N, C-alpha and C positions, 0 to 999 in steps of 0.2 A: 883726179876729174871721175874717179869711181863712184868715193863717195855724196859726189852732188848728185850722180843721179839716184844714187840709193835716196838719198834726201827727198831727192825729186818725184821719188818714183811713190816716197812714204806719202809725201802731198796727196797725191791723185789716188793713193787707197783712202784718205782718211774721210769719213760719212760728211764734211763741214766742207764748207768753203774757205781755204787758209792763203794769207800772202804774208811776205817777211819785206820791213821797210826798216831802210837804212835812217840816218838819226838826224836827218831832214825831209824822212817820208815820201824817201823815194824807193820808187820797189824794186827787190831784190830780185823773191823768185815769188810764182803764184801760182796756185792749183788752176786744171782747166776747170774747174766748175768756180770756182773764183771769176774766172774770167768773161765766164758765160753767164753768173748770173749778175753782173757787176754791168756788165753791157758792155766791157772792152774791146776793140773791134780790132785795134791797130796791131800790130806785129812789134811796134816800136815802143813796146810798155817799160820795158827794163831800162830801169837810169831817172825815168820820171816819174813825176807827182803824179797822186790818186785822179786830182785836178783837171791835171793835163792830157791825162788818159781817158778821164770819162767825163767831159766837163755837161754835160747832159741826165748823166746816170743818176745813181744812186751817192749822196754825198756823205763822207765819213763825218762821226761829231766831231769836232774840234776837241772840243775839253776833255775826251778821257783820252785823246790820241795825246795830248800834253803831257799827261798825268802818264799815261803807261811811257813814254820818252822821259819821265823823271825818275822814271824805275817803279813805279805803282801799277798793282792788278787791278783791270778793269771789267767790267761785267754790266750791261747796258741793254733795255732791248728798244724795239719800234713799235709803232702800232701796229695792232691786226691788219694784213691782211685782208683784200677783197673776199679771198679764199681760202677767210678761216684760220690764219697761221700765223705766229708771231713771230719775227727777227732778234734773233738774243747775238748779240754782239761780245766778242770776248778778246779782250787786247793782255797781250802781255808782252814785258820788258828781254830783251836781249842786249847780251855784250858781245861785242864784237873786237876781233884781236886787236884792236888800236885802243881800246878802252873805251870807244862810241858807244852812246844804247840806241841802239833800235828798239823794233817794235813787230810784235807775229799777234796780227787779227786774225780771227774765226770766226766764222758767223756761219750758224745753225737756223734754220727753221723749225719754229715748234708747233707742234700741230694744236689747234686749240677747234677743233670738231667737239661737237655736242657727248661724244664718251670720254674724248681725251678730257675735257672739260669734268665731267663724273666723275674720273678718276681723281684726278686733282682735288676738285672738293673734298672727294671720301679721305684722301691725305689728309687736309686740313682738316675735315673733322677729326680723324683720327689723332691729329697732332694736338687739336685744342682739348678732344677727350682726355688723350694721357696728362695733358698739363693740367684737366681740371680733376683728374682724378684725387679721395681722399687719401686711397692707397699706394703706400709707394712704390715706385715702378724702376728699376733702375736695368743698364742694358751693358753687359761687359764683354770686353774682348776675348774670345777664346782661343785665338790662336799666340795672343799677346803673352810675354810670361808672367805668371800669378793672376793671370787673369783681371786685368785693370778696371777699372769703370768708366763709361767713356760716356753715360746718360745718365742723371738721372731727374725724375719729375719734382715739382713743387712740393706732393704730397710727401714722398721721400724726405725732403728740405724741414719740412713742416714737422714732421714724427721725428725727425731724429736729430735737430737741430743743428744740422752743418749744413753750412750752403755747397750750392755745386763746386765753385773755385775751388773750394777747402779740400773736397774726396776726389773730385775725375783722378783717375789716374793712379788710385789706390787701392787693393782687395779691398772686397768688403767685413771682413773679420775683426775691421776696428771698432765695428759696434759690440763685439764680446769682451771688452775692456779687459777686466783680468781673471774672468769667468769663462775660461778655455776648456776644462774639463767636462762639459755636457756631452753624454753619449750620444745625442742626435747630433752632434758636428763631423763624429766619424760618418753617418748617414750622409751630408751635406757632402762630405770630400768624396767620397765615392761615385755619388751621381755625378763631380763634378769629373771625376778621373773619366768615368765610362762613357759620358756625355747622355746620362738617363734626365728623365725627369724626377723630380722629388715635393712632398711635400710635409713639411716636420716645422713643430715651434721651440724656438728659442727664446732663453734670457737674452735681451740685447740690453744698450745703455745709451744712454742720450749724450750730447753735447756735454752737458752739463753732471754726469754721471749717474742721473735718476734711471730704475728699471724701467723697462717696460714687456712686455712678452710681447714677440713677433714672430706670426704667423707667417711664415713665408713658402711660398712655390715657386722654383725654378723648372727654367724648359729651355731645349735647346735650340738653336737657330741656324738652321742648316741651308744652305745654296742650293741651287740646279743639281748641281751631282750631287748631292746628298752628303758634301762634306759639313764639317760643322765648324761654325764660323764664330757665334754669339752665343752666351746665357742671357736672355730676360729672367730677371727677376720680380715676382710682386710679394711685399709684405705687407702684411694688416698689422695693426694696435690693436690688440685683442687683450689690452691690461683689464680695463673693467670688464670684461666679461669673465676673465679670469677672477676677479675682485668677487664678481656675483656668483660662480660657480664656487669660490670658496665660501662664499657665504652661506649658502646653499647647499653645500657639504656638512657646513657644522650646524645649520640646523635642523639639517637632519639626522644628523649625529646623535644631537638636543633632544629632536623627535622619538630618535631612538632610546635614545637613554632614559626618558620621559615613559614609555612605553614599559621599557624592563623594571626600573625604579616604583612605578603603578603595580606590575606587575608582582614585585617583590612585595612593595606595601602590602597591596593586597594579600599575601601570602602570608601575611604576619597575624596571628589569631589576636595582636592585641588592638584596644581600643588608642587610635590616633586623633588629636585634635588641636589646634591649638586654639589658645583663648587669648581675644583681643581684649584691649584697655577699658573698652565697655561691658565687660564681662561676659560677653559671646561667642559661643562653640563656633567655629568657621575650620572651614575642610578637613571636616569631621569621616573618619575611616573607621568603620563598625566596626566593632571585637565580636571575633564570629561566632556564631548562633547566639549573639546577645544582645547587644544593644542596636538600634534603628538608627542607621546612619542621618534619613530625612527627617525623621523626630527630630534630634538634636540640632542640626542646621539652624544656624543663626539664632540659639534660643539663651537667654540667659544661664547660666551656670548652676545658678537654683533651682531653675526650673527642671534643670538636669536630674542633678544629682539631691539627695538629701543636704538638708542645710547645714550642718555641722559638718557632712565629707567638701559643700561647698564652700563652705568658710574654710577650711585643710586647704585646698586648692590656691583659693586667695592667697592667705598667708603665703605659702610655699613660692606659689607668682611673684610677691612681692621681695620675697628673701632673694629668688634667683634675678632680679631686675637689679636690685641694691647690688650685691655681690658678685654677679657676673656665674654662680657656681648654679652646678646641677645640683637641683634640690630631690631628695627620693624621701616619700613616704610611705606608708600602709595604712590601710583600711580594712574594714570589713561593710559588704551589704548585703543585705536580702535581695535576693532575686529568685523571681518562681516558687517561692516557701523554703529556699535552699540559701543558709550563709557562705556566702565567698570570701574569699580574700584577695587583695590587692595590692599590687603595686606599682604606686605611679613616680614617674621620672617627670618633672619641671628641668626646661632648657630654655636659656634667651635665646630666640627667634626672632627678635628685632625690638626696636630703641623703645617700645612699649606692648610687645606680645612677646607670650612664652608659646614654644611645644609643650605639648604633653604626652605622655605615651604610658599608657595603664596594661597593665600584665597581669592576666588570673593566674594568682601564685597560691589558689586551694589547693592544688594536688600538692604542690611541693611543700605548705604547710603540714599535709596530710603526712608526707614522708618524713618530715623532721619533728613527727609528734612521735611516725613511728620509730624512728632513728633512738630520737630520745626515749622513748617507754624500750625500747631495744637495751640502750647502753646502763638504765637504771636498772633494768635486769643482770644483765653482765655484772653489773658493779656488785647488784647486793643478793643475787639470788645464786650466784654461781659461785661470786669470789668467796663469799660467807664457808658455803659446805666443800673448796674445793680446799682451803685455807686448814678446814679442818682433818677433812681427810689425809693431805700432808703431814701435818702436824703426827697425827693418830699413825701413819705409816714411821713416822721419822722416829716415833717412842717405840714403836716396835724393831726396827732398825736398827735401835739403839738397844735393845738388851731390858726396856724398865718390863714389860711384862713377860721376862725369863727368855729361855734359848731355844730356840724353835727351827726346826730339821732343815737342813739344809737343802731340800728341794723348795721347801717353803721360804724360806727364807730368798731364795732367788727370783721367786714369783713377787716377791714382798720388793724386791729391791724393782725390779721391773715398774711394780704401780706407783714406786714413789718417784722415780724420773722422770716417768709421761705426767704426771701429777705435776710436777716441775714443769715439764714443757707448755702442759696446757695453759697453766698460770703464767707463763711468761708471754703465751699467745694473748692470753687474756688483755693483759696488761698492758702488750703493744698496740692493741686495737682500739682498748681505751685511749692510750697515747695518741695516737693519731686523732683519734674525736677530738678531744682538746683540743691539741695543735692546732690543726683545723677549723673549731670555733673560736680559739683564741682565748679558751679555757684554763689553760696551764698555766698553775702558779709559780713564779719562782718566787725563791727567799735567800736574794744575796748578801752575803757578810765578807770580807777582805780577810782570807785564811793564807797559809803556807800551802805551798801547791806540792810540795814533796812529799811529807807524812801521810796524805790524800792519796797520791799513786799508791805511796807503798801499800798502805791499807788496801787498796786494790785489787794491788798483787797479790797480796794476800787470801784475801775471798777469793779470788779466782784459783788459785793456786792447786787445790784439790780437782777441781774440772780438767785444766789442763791434766794431771796426772793420767786422765781416762784415756788421752791421747797420748800420753808417753811424750809429751813436752812441758818443759821447762821453762818459767821468765824470766826471766837477768834485767837489771834496773842498772843502768849504766848514767848514772846525774854527773852532768856537767857542773850545776849549779847545788848550794848548801841550802840556798832559802830563795824562795820566790814565792811572791806576795798576789794572790790573785782574785778579783772577785767576783765570786760566783755560788752559786745554788750547791750546795756540798752534795747532798744526795743523785741532782739531773746528772751534774757532773762526772757522779761515782757510774751512773749509768750508762755512761757515754763510753765510759775506761774500759767497763768489764762488757760491753758489745764488741769492742776492738779487742779485747786481750781473747775472749770469746770464738770470736772470728781466724785469731791467729790462731789458736789451737787445734779449730777444727780442719784448718785448712794445712795447719805443718805437717812436713811426715814425723812420723814415726822416730822417737829418740832424737827429736833436734831440740833447737832453744830458738823463744820468739825473743827479740831484745825490745827493751823499755827503755828510752832515753829522753831526759828532760836536760834541754840546752834554750839557750838565749837564740832571739833571731831576730834579722829585721826585715820581713818577708817581703818576696817581690810581688804579691797582690794587695802589697798594703795601699799605693799610691793608687792603684789602677778599678780595687773596689773597696776599698774601706771608705769611702766618700760617700760609695752611693749604693752599700748596698742591702739599705735597705734593715737593719737588725733593728729590734726594737733595742732601746736606750735603756738602762738599766743602772739605775742613780747610785753614783758613789762615791763616797767621802776623803775620796784622795786622788792623785793626780796620775795618770798612765803614764811609765816611762819608756818603754818596751814591749817587746812580744816575748812570751815562753812558748814552745815548742813540747809536746809532749807526742812521742812518737812510736808507734809498735810493729816491729819488723817481723815478720815469720820467712822462713823458704818452704813455703808452697809452690802451687805449680802457677802463680800468679791471674791477671786477672785478663782474660780473655778482649784484642783489640775491639771488637764487635762488640761487645758489652760494657766498655768504659765510661759512655756517656751516657749512661741508664745506671748505673751505680749508686746514686741515690734518691730515686724513684721508688715509690710505693710499691711492694711485691716484687721486687726489681731479683732476680737468680740468674745466678750463671749458666747452671746446671737445670732445666727445668723437666727432665726425663725423671720417668718412674722407676730407674733404678739409679738416683744422683745417692751420692755417696752420704752427704751431709743435711740435715734436717736444717728445718726453718721457715718463718714466712717470710720474710724478704723485707720486712717493716724496719728492721733494726740500725740500718744505716740510714733510711729516712727520716728517722726520729731523731739519731744521732747530726743529723744536718740541721735539722732545726731547735735542738737544743742550744746547739753550739753556736746558731747565728742569736739565737736570743741573749746567747751572756756575752756578746761582743766579740766573739772571735769566728773561726775561718778553720773548715776541714777539708782538706784533701787526701791523694792519694800518690805513690810511683812505685808500678810496677813493671815488671818482664817477664815475659811466660817463661814458665821452667827454671826461674831462678826466685823469686819472689813477689812479695808486696808489701811496702810500708804506707802505713794510714800515720797521715800527724794531724794533733788540734792546735793550733796556734791561738793563745790566751793574752791581752794585752796584761800587763803586767805593773802593780801600782807599788807605790812609797807612798807612806802616811805624808803629807804636805808638811813641811815645817815650819813654825808661825816665828819670823822675825822678830827680834827685840823693840824694832821701831816700827811694826805692823800696826794699823789701826786695828778697829772692830771688826774687821770682816773675816773674822776665823770663819773655818769649815766645819767644825764640830759644834755639839751641844755644849758640851764641858769647857772647853776654849770658850764658849760665850759666858757661861754661868760665872766663869773665874775674870773678865773682863768688865760685866757688867753688871751693879747692884738689882737684886731680885726684887726692891722697892722700882725701881724704873721701869721695869718688866710688869708689875702687876695691876692688872688693871685696863692695860694698853686696848684698846680697842680695836679688834678682828672683822672684816666683813665678811660671811664665807661666801658666794655663789653658786647655789649648785640645784640643780633640778631635782634629783633623788633626795626626797625627806631624809631615809636611812642615812643616806653617808655624808647629808649635812647635818644630821643629827653627831654624826659619830666624827666628823671633824669637830663640832662644836662642843665634844664630849675631851678631846684630847687635851684642845685649845686650852679649857679650864682648868684642866689636870694642871696646865702648866702656868696658871695666876693671869690669864689672858681674858677678856670678859669679850664676848662674841654676838654677830646678830647675824640671820640668815635672812640670803634675800631667792629665791627660787628660779628668777629668770631676770632677764638684763632691767628691762625695764623697773622692777622692786628693784634692783641695786640703784640705778641712777637716781633713785627717790630716797633711799637711804644718804647715800652719800649727799644728797642735798640739805640733808635736815643734819649732821654732824660730821666731824672728820674722822676718819679711822687714821691708823698706825699702819695699816698693811691690807690687801685683802687678796683671798682666792677668788678661783675664776674656774669655771669647769668650761671647756669649751663646748662643749653640747648642750648646749641651750634651746629651749622652745622657744619661738622667736625670732628673737635675735641671737646670732650664732656668738661665742665669746671671742672667738679672732677681730669679728666685728667691732663688738663691747670695749675690746682693749683700742683700738683703736679712734675710737669716741674718746675714751677715756685719757687718751694722751693728746687731743685736740685741746681740751678743756681747762684753763687755766685751773682752777680748782682741784684737779685731776691729775695733772701733768707729770706730779711727781712723785704720785701714790705707789708706792711699793705694792707689787703685782706677783703673786705665786701660783703659777697653773698647775691646779689638782683634775689631771683630766686622763680618758684611755687613750686621748690620742695626742697626748702633750707631746711627742716626737714631732709628728705629722703639722703639728701648731708650730711648735720652734722652728721648721727649715721654711715654713711660708712664710714666717716676722722676719727671715733672718736678711742682716742686713738693713734693717729699716730705722734701730735706733730706737728698740723701745723699750729696752732694758728690764727682761723679765729676771725677777730675782732669783727664780729657779723653776723649772720643767720638772714636774710629781708625775709619775705615771700612777694610776692604779691598779692594782689595791694598795691601798696607803701602805708608806711605812712610816711609822711615828717618830722616828728619830729623824729621818732625810725634813720631815713638815717640821717635826720643831727646830732643826736647824735653818731651816728656810723662813718663820715667820722671823724668829732672834735675830737674823740678818738683817731683816728689815725692818725690826723697828728702832735698832742701834743706831739709826738713824741719824734721830734725834738727838745721841747723848753724847755725840762728838765734836768735832771742830771742824771748821769747812775744808774741806777734801781740798788736795792736792794734782794739780792738772798740769801735765807739762806741752807745753805748744814747739813743737819742731817745724819752723819756718824760721826760712831767712831775711824774709820783711817786718823790719822792726815798727814800718808803720801798722803794719795789720793785726801784728802781738798787742801793741798798744791800743787799739779798737778792740781785741779780742777783752784785754784788759777788764778795760772798760763796760764789757758786757755782762763778764761773769763775777764781777766783784761783788755782789753781794751773796754771791752763791757757793766761790769755789777761789781758791790761791793760785794765781797762776806764776807759773816757771816755767822759763824759753831756755831752747836750744836751735842754735842759727845752722847747725851740720850736725853730720850724722855721729864724728869722732865726739862731739859734745854733750849729745841725745844719750850714746852712751853711756858717756861716765856717769851722767845725771843717774840714768838708772840705776845704773851698779853701787849708786849712792842714798837714794832718797828713792821713797814707796810714794808710789802715785794713785790717783785715781783712774785716771783718765790720760789717755795720750791724744793729743789733735793733731795728724803728721799730715806735713804738706808734700807732696811727691817730686818736685822737682828741686832740690838743694845745690847747694856748691860743692860738693863732694861726691852725689850720688843719687841714686831716689831714695825716696823714702821708704818704698817697697824694703830695700834693704833690711831694716828694723823689724818686721815681723818675723822674720824665725826667731833671731834675738827675742822678742817680748815674750814669743809663743814656749819660749825653754824656761822662763821662771819659774820659779818655784810657784807666783801666786799669779797668774796671768794676768796683765792687763789688760781694759776695754781698749780698742783703739776707734777713735773716728779720722778716716779720711777726708781732710780738707783742703783740695787743693780747685786748683782750674784745669786738670785733666779728667777727662771720665776714664775710669775701670773698669777692666772687664770682670765677667759673675763669677769666676772662680776667685778674684782679690775679694768681690762682695762678701763672697760665704765665709773670708779668714779674719774679715774685719767686724767691730759692734756695727758701724754706719758708716756712708759715706757721701756726703752732701759736696757738691761742684758751687765754688767760690762763686759766679757769675749768677746761677740760679738761687741763692740762699739770701732768703732776710735775716738782720739781726735777732729778731723772734724768734724764725727755724732754728739758726744756730742755738739759742740760747735753750730752746727747749730740747732740743735732742742733745745737748750737754749735762740739763738737769736729769733728764730721762737715764741718761747712762752712767752719771755716779751718783743716783739712787741706790744702786744696790753696791757700790766700794765705799760710801762714805759712812 
């Protein structure tokens, strides 16, 4: 009863009219407001139907009532009443204790006055605006765990690709994907945690995983009491704006870079211009205080420079475009009555145009002339009288003029020692100049190293005795053959011995050792050290080390990196104990590297220092009884080839220097050959077209077409494809590296100045190819069908022997001599590359042509004569390469 009273009290307090019906729609309870508004006047309404209680009053919609009794909630409205209000009905089912379903009906009056209509219309407008906004708008519940989304507008769906049904109830962090380490996210979390507004930009990800930049603004929503209830977020896709900003940033960076580059270019005193295919100058940057850029712009080059200079520019431009290499040349030009020297660099700057940088080198040439004059004066005007002074003093101290007073003897000794110092200083300066200009000549021969070291020790013994130091030789080898310039190596050893004597304590011993080593530096430095190649008629075996060990103060750690620099001295004070120019070790390093060696040191302060020189050790290459006519010395060639076969064999000399060309001709004519001379590539090709030659020498630095380019062209033509070629050039080593791995089979690479014996060896080796039988080739390949094809390809020029695996290849290499090995990489018992160390260890290394389906790296390319890929090589290309490679071996 008490609960019923409470319920009735609740009904009376509601701002709407409420009634409770049973399953047959008979009244159970009704509020006073319900009774009044529906016009029920009888007091006996309980248990009666609405129609019975109010036959003439407001009727209830039977359809909605039936659905309510079926368990469905319903809301419906009635037409506007005359006073501007609308009646809204709401029915809700309820379940009685018996399980029957009754109904609760609520009647409300909705104000439809103009102000209410305005508010309603405004709400509808806002709703439509939110739905129509291209920005994403979301609302999240601030009081629910994890702030889930309760509303997203269509703009959000369009931006993200997610539908509302997929994401309602989720936190917005799903837009972050895996990119959860953005610093802005912590700012967002703090705003949510403290209920503050914030605006930030995030990297977000659409449903398809694509990135978009999200400019997000969130704001808290509070109720009348100021309590936080929701967050509203507005997001804008600013990806295009970001892209535009990045493009603008890049554009601005390019503009700044262009401004800086132009400022740098304008600061360069050189003349810079582009030379187009039509011979006109464009983008001219004038030389400071000389050329007028506006006058030269768009002018033909012949109208800007004298004809001969313009022609030189055009020739070098054509060479640069043909070879892709920078072309450098110098010329003289008379400007304002003064003769000026210029250096021009021509660089490829497009398909048919070049960039030209012209530098005024007038002052440099002047300095070079002054330096050369100074060197000449030092060489002739100083060394000659100093030699006389030293000789005279030496005679006096030796007693030739009789005894002299002790006081005078002391003065003479001082004068003699200082004349020696002055001569050494002058020699050091001259040596440095020769090294820097590339004019230091070397005359290398094979010799025994041990006697040379012994002689150097004897020569420096007296000098060491001045410091109370003895030299002791500890040699672990009886004989070690090296290919060196005797005087230059003695110069290096003398410097090391004199340093050991100067820096060793008095009454101490400096140890000199000779031992065989395989140095650690070899693999990392030997292949790319840049040492000048000095030709030798022997095969290098290993390295022999000469070390000089003192017990001096050691080298300070701060100075060790400078030890081989010019004028470097650990003690530069005015009171230093030892004298010297600081040039000695710099010269030693240059000499040792020219000998294909290596110099370095080990040191420990207050213990001592050991300097060591590593030189390649050589043994004369033995000639096997079954070896063909490819011997390495003139004597062996003369034994194996009758002089009548060499007499009058025609040799073509391609050399632009008339004196060198004449010298080459005289050398070859004395050996019985006939010679023709071509001073450039064009003349050489003309002579080659007129008659056959047994061999040809080529200088790499030719006017017009370079020697490298000429070699490539000759190897592409049928007539000269197998012509034996010998390179004789000051840049032979650089050319050899440039053509490494292309299968051009040069007989030899000879450096200038010319060694007559090496030249004779190379020429005789080249012409013997016509006096021998077909060369033998070993083809290491497990595909027998391919082997039969190659047999057919080379049958006219070589005999082919086959090996189907590594084991068989090693057996045949041990039993026979081959002019060439054609090597596949994929073999049944391993990789073909495993044969390379074995082939390189042979007394007479055999050239290797890798012919495989696999690509090889650059390191492997440098270990073999040529590399061809099966799928990219025609039969003719294969034959041409084979003929070219066996040209030097057959």
